[in-house]
Structures are given as C-alpha cells and as structure tokens.
C-alpha atoms as a printed R data frame, in Angstrom:
    type eleno elety resid chain resno       x       y       z
1   ATOM     1    CA   MET     A     1  81.048 124.094 125.592
2   ATOM     2    CA   ALA     A     2  79.196 120.804 125.623
3   ATOM     3    CA   PRO     A     3  80.037 118.468 128.506
4   ATOM     4    CA   LEU     A     4  82.183 115.411 127.689
5   ATOM     5    CA   ARG     A     5  80.540 112.034 127.069
6   ATOM     6    CA   PHE     A     6  81.959 109.141 129.055
7   ATOM     7    CA   SER     A     7  82.019 105.466 128.199
8   ATOM     8    CA   ALA     A     8  82.492 102.579 130.680
9   ATOM     9    CA   ASN     A     9  85.243 100.226 129.607
10  ATOM    10    CA   LEU     A    10  83.812  96.888 130.704
11  ATOM    11    CA   SER     A    11  87.052  94.996 130.187
12  ATOM    12    CA   TRP     A    12  88.405  97.063 133.111
13  ATOM    13    CA   LEU     A    13  85.499  98.367 135.195
14  ATOM    14    CA   PHE     A    14  83.282  96.180 137.450
15  ATOM    15    CA   PRO     A    15  85.819  93.321 137.775
16  ATOM    16    CA   GLU     A    16  83.796  92.274 140.830
17  ATOM    17    CA   LEU     A    17  81.011  91.169 138.445
18  ATOM    18    CA   PRO     A    18  81.271  88.100 136.206
19  ATOM    19    CA   GLY     A    19  80.377  88.497 132.543
20  ATOM    20    CA   LEU     A    20  79.472  91.371 130.306
21  ATOM    21    CA   PRO     A    21  75.665  91.389 130.796
22  ATOM    22    CA   ALA     A    22  76.071  92.036 134.557
23  ATOM    23    CA   ARG     A    23  78.708  94.723 133.856
24  ATOM    24    CA   LEU     A    24  76.417  96.397 131.296
25  ATOM    25    CA   GLN     A    25  73.631  96.594 133.884
26  ATOM    26    CA   ALA     A    26  76.041  97.949 136.546
27  ATOM    27    CA   ALA     A    27  77.376 100.615 134.127
28  ATOM    28    CA   ALA     A    28  73.831 101.753 133.327
29  ATOM    29    CA   ARG     A    29  72.958 101.926 137.043
30  ATOM    30    CA   SER     A    30  76.068 104.087 137.538
31  ATOM    31    CA   GLY     A    31  74.779 106.622 135.013
32  ATOM    32    CA   PHE     A    32  76.689 105.615 131.851
33  ATOM    33    CA   GLU     A    33  74.948 105.744 128.519
34  ATOM    34    CA   ALA     A    34  77.795 104.171 126.580
35  ATOM    35    CA   ALA     A    35  80.201 101.268 127.027
36  ATOM    36    CA   GLU     A    36  83.256  99.797 125.309
37  ATOM    37    CA   VAL     A    37  84.703  96.301 125.376
38  ATOM    38    CA   ALA     A    38  88.145  95.287 124.217
39  ATOM    39    CA   TRP     A    39  87.304  91.766 123.029
40  ATOM    40    CA   PRO     A    40  83.622  90.751 123.042
41  ATOM    41    CA   TYR     A    41  84.315  87.564 121.093
42  ATOM    42    CA   ALA     A    42  83.553  85.057 123.867
43  ATOM    43    CA   GLU     A    43  79.928  86.261 123.793
44  ATOM    44    CA   ASP     A    44  77.341  85.660 121.090
45  ATOM    45    CA   PRO     A    45  76.999  88.978 119.204
46  ATOM    46    CA   GLU     A    46  73.179  88.968 119.139
47  ATOM    47    CA   ALA     A    47  72.959  88.059 122.850
48  ATOM    48    CA   LEU     A    48  75.385  90.818 123.688
49  ATOM    49    CA   ALA     A    49  73.427  93.314 121.596
50  ATOM    50    CA   ARG     A    50  70.282  92.327 123.498
51  ATOM    51    CA   ALA     A    51  72.046  92.685 126.867
52  ATOM    52    CA   ALA     A    52  73.233  96.190 125.914
53  ATOM    53    CA   LYS     A    53  69.759  97.149 124.751
54  ATOM    54    CA   ASP     A    54  68.185  95.779 127.943
55  ATOM    55    CA   ALA     A    55  70.638  97.874 129.954
56  ATOM    56    CA   GLY     A    56  69.901 100.953 127.839
57  ATOM    57    CA   LEU     A    57  73.550 101.268 126.826
58  ATOM    58    CA   ARG     A    58  75.167 101.606 123.427
59  ATOM    59    CA   LEU     A    59  78.550 100.139 122.593
60  ATOM    60    CA   VAL     A    60  80.938 102.684 121.113
61  ATOM    61    CA   LEU     A    61  84.226 100.772 120.744
62  ATOM    62    CA   ILE     A    62  85.584  97.250 120.307
63  ATOM    63    CA   ASN     A    63  89.072  96.012 119.357
64  ATOM    64    CA   THR     A    64  90.133  93.672 116.611
65  ATOM    65    CA   PRO     A    65  91.004  90.219 118.001
66  ATOM    66    CA   PRO     A    66  94.471  89.907 119.618
67  ATOM    67    CA   GLY     A    67  95.615  86.864 117.664
68  ATOM    68    CA   ASP     A    68  97.269  83.977 119.509
69  ATOM    69    CA   GLN     A    69  97.771  85.315 123.005
70  ATOM    70    CA   GLU     A    70  99.430  82.093 124.173
71  ATOM    71    CA   LYS     A    71 102.179  82.880 121.637
72  ATOM    72    CA   GLY     A    72 102.401  86.450 122.947
73  ATOM    73    CA   GLU     A    73 100.402  88.151 120.204
74  ATOM    74    CA   MET     A    74  98.620  91.423 121.008
75  ATOM    75    CA   GLY     A    75  97.021  92.452 117.735
76  ATOM    76    CA   LEU     A    76  98.138  91.625 114.193
77  ATOM    77    CA   GLY     A    77  97.961  94.817 112.121
78  ATOM    78    CA   ALA     A    78 101.681  95.320 111.658
79  ATOM    79    CA   VAL     A    79 102.927  91.760 112.162
80  ATOM    80    CA   PRO     A    80 104.701  90.320 109.103
81  ATOM    81    CA   GLY     A    81 103.302  86.998 107.906
82  ATOM    82    CA   ARG     A    82 100.000  87.435 109.753
83  ATOM    83    CA   GLN     A    83  98.105  89.402 107.100
84  ATOM    84    CA   VAL     A    84  95.554  86.646 106.467
85  ATOM    85    CA   ALA     A    85  94.812  86.303 110.187
86  ATOM    86    CA   PHE     A    86  94.483  90.083 110.512
87  ATOM    87    CA   ARG     A    87  91.916  90.155 107.718
88  ATOM    88    CA   GLU     A    88  89.963  87.278 109.279
89  ATOM    89    CA   GLY     A    89  90.004  89.066 112.622
90  ATOM    90    CA   LEU     A    90  88.843  92.249 110.952
91  ATOM    91    CA   GLU     A    91  85.861  90.400 109.427
92  ATOM    92    CA   GLN     A    92  84.957  89.066 112.872
93  ATOM    93    CA   ALA     A    93  85.228  92.566 114.418
94  ATOM    94    CA   VAL     A    94  82.996  94.019 111.665
95  ATOM    95    CA   LEU     A    95  80.429  91.265 112.245
96  ATOM    96    CA   TYR     A    96  80.304  92.182 115.963
97  ATOM    97    CA   ALA     A    97  80.354  95.930 115.323
98  ATOM    98    CA   LYS     A    98  77.327  95.598 113.009
99  ATOM    99    CA   ALA     A    99  75.412  93.366 115.425
100 ATOM   100    CA   LEU     A   100  76.171  95.738 118.318
101 ATOM   101    CA   GLY     A   101  75.599  98.989 116.395
102 ATOM   102    CA   CYS     A   102  79.139  99.910 117.425
103 ATOM   103    CA   PRO     A   103  80.624 102.644 115.217
104 ATOM   104    CA   ARG     A   104  84.364 102.279 116.044
105 ATOM   105    CA   VAL     A   105  86.909  99.461 115.852
106 ATOM   106    CA   HIS     A   106  90.419  99.752 117.336
107 ATOM   107    CA   LEU     A   107  92.780  98.146 114.767
108 ATOM   108    CA   MET     A   108  95.476  96.692 116.986
109 ATOM   109    CA   ALA     A   109  98.987  97.040 115.580
110 ATOM   110    CA   GLY     A   110 100.629  94.194 117.493
111 ATOM   111    CA   ARG     A   111 104.118  93.519 118.755
112 ATOM   112    CA   VAL     A   112 107.598  93.378 117.306
113 ATOM   113    CA   PRO     A   113 108.194  89.632 116.834
114 ATOM   114    CA   GLN     A   114 109.963  87.863 119.685
115 ATOM   115    CA   GLY     A   115 113.735  88.049 119.318
116 ATOM   116    CA   ALA     A   116 113.629  90.675 116.525
117 ATOM   117    CA   ASP     A   117 115.310  94.058 116.830
118 ATOM   118    CA   ARG     A   118 112.746  96.904 116.661
119 ATOM   119    CA   ALA     A   119 114.926  99.149 114.483
120 ATOM   120    CA   ALA     A   120 115.687  96.310 112.063
121 ATOM   121    CA   VAL     A   121 112.037  95.355 111.464
122 ATOM   122    CA   ARG     A   122 110.438  98.793 111.764
123 ATOM   123    CA   GLU     A   123 110.279  99.489 108.039
124 ATOM   124    CA   GLU     A   124 108.898  96.057 107.155
125 ATOM   125    CA   MET     A   125 106.309  96.294 109.922
126 ATOM   126    CA   GLU     A   126 105.179  99.726 108.810
127 ATOM   127    CA   THR     A   127 104.788  98.454 105.214
128 ATOM   128    CA   VAL     A   128 102.618  95.566 106.445
129 ATOM   129    CA   PHE     A   129 100.591  97.932 108.655
130 ATOM   130    CA   LEU     A   130  99.956 100.353 105.781
131 ATOM   131    CA   GLU     A   131  98.818  97.523 103.524
132 ATOM   132    CA   ASN     A   132  96.490  96.143 106.216
133 ATOM   133    CA   LEU     A   133  95.148  99.594 107.082
134 ATOM   134    CA   ARG     A   134  94.292 100.382 103.463
135 ATOM   135    CA   HIS     A   135  92.414  97.099 103.262
136 ATOM   136    CA   ALA     A   136  90.695  97.740 106.633
137 ATOM   137    CA   ALA     A   137  89.650 101.281 105.685
138 ATOM   138    CA   GLY     A   138  87.841  99.925 102.640
139 ATOM   139    CA   VAL     A   139  86.103  97.120 104.550
140 ATOM   140    CA   LEU     A   140  85.081  99.494 107.347
141 ATOM   141    CA   ALA     A   141  83.873 102.206 104.950
142 ATOM   142    CA   GLN     A   142  81.404  99.779 103.376
143 ATOM   143    CA   GLU     A   143  79.743  99.453 106.792
144 ATOM   144    CA   ASN     A   144  80.109 103.127 107.722
145 ATOM   145    CA   LEU     A   145  82.596 102.251 110.502
146 ATOM   146    CA   VAL     A   146  85.648 104.080 111.772
147 ATOM   147    CA   GLY     A   147  88.992 102.364 112.426
148 ATOM   148    CA   LEU     A   148  91.211 103.621 115.208
149 ATOM   149    CA   LEU     A   149  94.991 103.445 115.811
150 ATOM   150    CA   GLU     A   150  96.099 103.476 119.462
151 ATOM   151    CA   PRO     A   151  99.695 104.033 120.487
152 ATOM   152    CA   ILE     A   152 100.507 101.940 123.571
153 ATOM   153    CA   ASN     A   153 103.472 102.871 125.740
154 ATOM   154    CA   THR     A   154 106.599 100.716 125.441
155 ATOM   155    CA   ARG     A   155 108.220 102.006 128.626
156 ATOM   156    CA   VAL     A   156 105.977 100.190 131.103
157 ATOM   157    CA   THR     A   157 102.939  98.443 129.633
158 ATOM   158    CA   ASP     A   158 104.108  96.638 126.486
159 ATOM   159    CA   PRO     A   159 107.819  96.992 125.622
160 ATOM   160    CA   ARG     A   160 107.435  95.223 122.251
161 ATOM   161    CA   TYR     A   161 104.332  97.000 120.967
162 ATOM   162    CA   PHE     A   162 104.921  98.388 117.463
163 ATOM   163    CA   LEU     A   163 102.891 101.591 117.687
164 ATOM   164    CA   ASP     A   164 103.966 103.610 120.698
165 ATOM   165    CA   THR     A   165 103.710 107.388 120.079
166 ATOM   166    CA   PRO     A   166 101.072 109.751 118.705
167 ATOM   167    CA   GLN     A   167 103.690 111.095 116.275
168 ATOM   168    CA   GLN     A   168 104.275 107.621 114.791
169 ATOM   169    CA   ALA     A   169 100.522 106.927 114.554
170 ATOM   170    CA   ALA     A   170  99.766 110.307 112.984
171 ATOM   171    CA   ALA     A   171 102.499 109.796 110.360
172 ATOM   172    CA   ILE     A   172 101.034 106.376 109.474
173 ATOM   173    CA   LEU     A   173  97.521 107.807 109.254
174 ATOM   174    CA   GLN     A   174  98.807 110.507 106.940
175 ATOM   175    CA   LYS     A   175 100.431 107.927 104.668
176 ATOM   176    CA   VAL     A   176  97.242 105.862 104.509
177 ATOM   177    CA   GLY     A   177  95.138 108.985 103.940
178 ATOM   178    CA   ARG     A   178  91.695 107.526 104.617
179 ATOM   179    CA   PRO     A   179  89.151 109.743 106.416
180 ATOM   180    CA   ASN     A   180  87.556 106.825 108.290
181 ATOM   181    CA   LEU     A   181  90.861 105.964 110.045
182 ATOM   182    CA   GLN     A   182  91.533 108.067 113.130
183 ATOM   183    CA   LEU     A   183  93.674 108.271 116.229
184 ATOM   184    CA   GLN     A   184  92.776 106.768 119.616
185 ATOM   185    CA   MET     A   185  94.255 108.838 122.448
186 ATOM   186    CA   ASP     A   186  94.789 107.049 125.738
187 ATOM   187    CA   VAL     A   187  96.297 109.787 127.903
188 ATOM   188    CA   PHE     A   188  97.852 107.140 130.171
189 ATOM   189    CA   HIS     A   189 100.067 105.923 127.323
190 ATOM   190    CA   TRP     A   190 100.716 109.410 125.897
191 ATOM   191    CA   GLN     A   191 101.853 110.775 129.262
192 ATOM   192    CA   ILE     A   192 104.271 107.869 129.844
193 ATOM   193    CA   MET     A   193 105.808 108.104 126.367
194 ATOM   194    CA   ASP     A   194 105.983 111.811 125.767
195 ATOM   195    CA   GLY     A   195 104.266 113.971 128.400
196 ATOM   196    CA   ASN     A   196 103.617 117.366 126.844
197 ATOM   197    CA   LEU     A   197  99.903 116.520 126.953
198 ATOM   198    CA   THR     A   198  98.616 120.027 126.368
199 ATOM   199    CA   GLY     A   199 100.700 120.464 123.215
200 ATOM   200    CA   ASN     A   200  99.974 116.953 121.956
201 ATOM   201    CA   ILE     A   201  96.216 117.201 122.600
202 ATOM   202    CA   ARG     A   202  96.052 120.528 120.743
203 ATOM   203    CA   GLU     A   203  98.137 119.164 117.854
204 ATOM   204    CA   PHE     A   204  96.498 115.789 117.390
205 ATOM   205    CA   LEU     A   205  92.889 116.241 118.580
206 ATOM   206    CA   PRO     A   206  91.648 117.066 115.055
207 ATOM   207    CA   ILE     A   207  92.387 113.463 114.047
208 ATOM   208    CA   VAL     A   208  91.308 111.840 117.340
209 ATOM   209    CA   GLY     A   209  88.189 109.667 117.188
210 ATOM   210    CA   HIS     A   210  88.226 108.284 120.735
211 ATOM   211    CA   VAL     A   211  89.853 109.171 124.068
212 ATOM   212    CA   GLN     A   212  90.682 106.937 127.021
213 ATOM   213    CA   VAL     A   213  91.745 107.943 130.537
214 ATOM   214    CA   ALA     A   214  93.583 106.533 133.554
215 ATOM   215    CA   GLN     A   215  95.846 108.073 136.186
216 ATOM   216    CA   VAL     A   216  99.672 107.743 135.865
217 ATOM   217    CA   PRO     A   217 101.531 105.760 137.077
218 ATOM   218    CA   GLY     A   218  99.049 103.477 138.851
219 ATOM   219    CA   ARG     A   219  96.413 103.329 136.067
220 ATOM   220    CA   GLY     A   220  93.642 103.894 138.597
221 ATOM   221    CA   GLU     A   221  90.707 106.294 138.587
222 ATOM   222    CA   PRO     A   222  91.334 109.872 137.372
223 ATOM   223    CA   SER     A   223  90.830 110.932 141.013
224 ATOM   224    CA   SER     A   224  93.397 108.472 142.386
225 ATOM   225    CA   PRO     A   225  96.882 109.758 143.361
226 ATOM   226    CA   GLY     A   226  99.110 110.451 140.389
227 ATOM   227    CA   GLU     A   227 100.678 113.000 138.078
228 ATOM   228    CA   LEU     A   228  97.753 113.848 135.800
229 ATOM   229    CA   ASN     A   229  95.414 116.772 136.521
230 ATOM   230    CA   PHE     A   230  92.143 115.505 135.092
231 ATOM   231    CA   PRO     A   231  89.954 118.539 135.804
232 ATOM   232    CA   TYR     A   232  92.430 120.529 133.671
233 ATOM   233    CA   LEU     A   233  92.580 117.842 130.935
234 ATOM   234    CA   PHE     A   234  88.785 117.537 130.771
235 ATOM   235    CA   GLN     A   235  88.472 121.322 130.509
236 ATOM   236    CA   LEU     A   236  91.104 121.308 127.749
237 ATOM   237    CA   LEU     A   237  89.164 118.662 125.787
238 ATOM   238    CA   GLU     A   238  85.987 120.710 126.195
239 ATOM   239    CA   ASP     A   239  87.723 123.924 125.136
240 ATOM   240    CA   GLN     A   240  89.152 122.199 122.066
241 ATOM   241    CA   GLY     A   241  85.626 121.151 121.119
242 ATOM   242    CA   TYR     A   242  86.127 117.377 121.446
243 ATOM   243    CA   GLN     A   243  82.865 115.623 120.477
244 ATOM   244    CA   GLY     A   244  83.726 111.946 120.884
245 ATOM   245    CA   PHE     A   245  83.637 109.629 123.869
246 ATOM   246    CA   VAL     A   246  86.031 109.456 126.810
247 ATOM   247    CA   GLY     A   247  86.526 105.829 127.723
248 ATOM   248    CA   CYS     A   248  87.152 104.933 131.352
249 ATOM   249    CA   GLU     A   249  89.893 102.379 130.796
250 ATOM   250    CA   TYR     A   250  91.374 102.180 134.264
251 ATOM   251    CA   ARG     A   251  91.858  99.699 137.080
252 ATOM   252    CA   PRO     A   252  89.475 100.528 139.940
253 ATOM   253    CA   GLN     A   253  91.461 100.890 143.154
254 ATOM   254    CA   GLY     A   254  88.554  99.501 145.154
255 ATOM   255    CA   ASP     A   255  84.822  99.173 144.539
256 ATOM   256    CA   THR     A   256  84.098 100.407 140.981
257 ATOM   257    CA   VAL     A   257  80.951 102.379 141.922
258 ATOM   258    CA   GLU     A   258  82.611 104.136 144.900
259 ATOM   259    CA   GLY     A   259  85.540 104.911 142.634
260 ATOM   260    CA   LEU     A   260  83.235 106.734 140.196
261 ATOM   261    CA   SER     A   261  82.861 109.719 142.567
262 ATOM   262    CA   TRP     A   262  85.059 111.763 140.182
263 ATOM   263    CA   LEU     A   263  82.498 111.204 137.382
264 ATOM   264    CA   ARG     A   264  79.516 111.994 139.580
265 ATOM   265    CA   SER     A   265  81.124 115.282 140.578
266 ATOM   266    CA   TYR     A   266  81.876 116.070 136.928
267 ATOM   267    CA   TRP     A   267  78.205 115.461 136.075
268 ATOM   268    CA   ASP     A   268  77.096 117.592 139.061
269 ATOM   269    CA   ARG     A   269  79.294 120.410 137.847
270 ATOM   270    CA   ARG     A   270  78.841 120.172 134.077
271 ATOM   271    CA   GLY     A   271  75.523 118.419 133.639
272 ATOM   272    CA   ARG     A   272  75.080 115.367 131.457
273 ATOM   273    CA   PRO     A   273  75.340 115.363 127.682
274 ATOM   274    CA   GLN     A   274  72.160 115.046 125.700
275 ATOM   275    CA   ALA     A   275  71.618 111.431 124.799
276 ATOM   276    CA   ASP     A   276  70.678 112.055 121.161
277 ATOM   277    CA   GLN     A   277  74.184 112.446 119.790
C-alpha cells in the first residue's frame, strides 16, 4: 500500500504567520509537498503561483468564493436567485485554479436562506444545485478540472448549510452524473453527522476526490484528544487504495509545527510518497 499524501490547509494551519506566502514557506519547511487554500482571492493569482513555486509546493484544492459573507452567505451553489453570482464565482475560481495549476475546486453549496424552513425549500435548492453543477461540470471539464461537493455538519459548525451528509451529496452526484464531479470527505463533518466512518468510507470512497481531517469534537490535530482513531482511519484509507490528498484542515492547539508531530511519526513509520504523482 502506498503511503497517504498530505496537504497543508493554509486557511487553518500557521495562523501565527501573516499571509499566504509565509505560510507556504512554513508548510514546505515542515515537509509538505502540497497545500490547499479555501479562498485565495485576496492575493494576485500570478503572485500566489510564484510564491507556491518558490516554496516548492503545489496547490491541490481551492473553494469557490463564499458570496456575500456580511449577509451570511457561505457558498452559492444551491442558493435560489444567486445563479448568476455562482457562475461568476466559478469563473473566478477557474481563473485561479489555472494560474495555480490547482486540479480541484470545492463547489460550495451554501446555506438555507435566513428565515426559510429547510424542509420547505429543500426541493427548490436541490434543483438549483443540480442546474449549477451541470453548468460547473462543463466549465471545469474544458480546463481538465475536478469539482468537489463537501457535506458540512449542521449539528455544530453550520446549522443552515444545505449539504450536510455524504448520502445527500452522493445522491446529488448520481443525479448530475458527471465524472469530473466528486465527493470531498471531511471526516470531522462525517463523524458529527453520522459516525459509522468505516462503513461510510468503504461505501463512498470510490467517488471521493479529496479527504480532510480534524479531531472531534475540538477540531484540533489528529493527535489531539478526541473520539477519532486516526492511525486506524489512515490505515483504512491506505487499505482501500485511496490515491488522493488528505488535507490538514484543523485548528492547531498550539504551535503549528510542534502540533505536526503526528505527521512526522506517520512519515517515519510509512515513508513519504513519491513526489511524481
């Protein structure tokens, strides 16, 4: 079994450092070969591409823009009446993905509108999401990019998020039926919503294009106190033949580099993946 490949999520790691260029350098010094950034849009795409190249890192994931965060938006993919803004955001994400050589874009679903009842708007929101995803799949395919759907838990993190379980996301992916749209598995969210991680990983891993990790409930390092057994989960991903990246999307409990001892011990035990993949 090949060792897993890890990606530093620079929206979460190295909060002690200002700005993405410094975080890219720190990630490279810590042994990462790949990084991901939720929203790179405050940076110039070419400058960011240069900073990544200088650090010797490749970017493997960005998100579509969140929309109007001051109005409480968190993605636009399934939000009725925001189709034009979703498409504009997608164009911006594709521009950045191309400049950065980044192969994957997380297509954020967004939230149930303020004051609306989830059950009452669910069908309309799914229809909007399907329409937007079909459009996105075509746009992304032209650039050889993959779009990802990430369920986010509605118990703790984001009570109004539209897409909240792997089952819901997989059903939507099946309806869209495009091979360049895949599932993004953040085990933090999956554990909170459904548990049954072994069964869900085995069932859904064939359509998973990216994995993210954090401990539950504190969302700290995999080695921080919590209910997830990461040595077991990493072994399971290896045994299932997972080839993608595992994004470190967690909140460091102290110094980021000290907190990466879990990854150093994984590398000591398993070796590092070959960089040519």
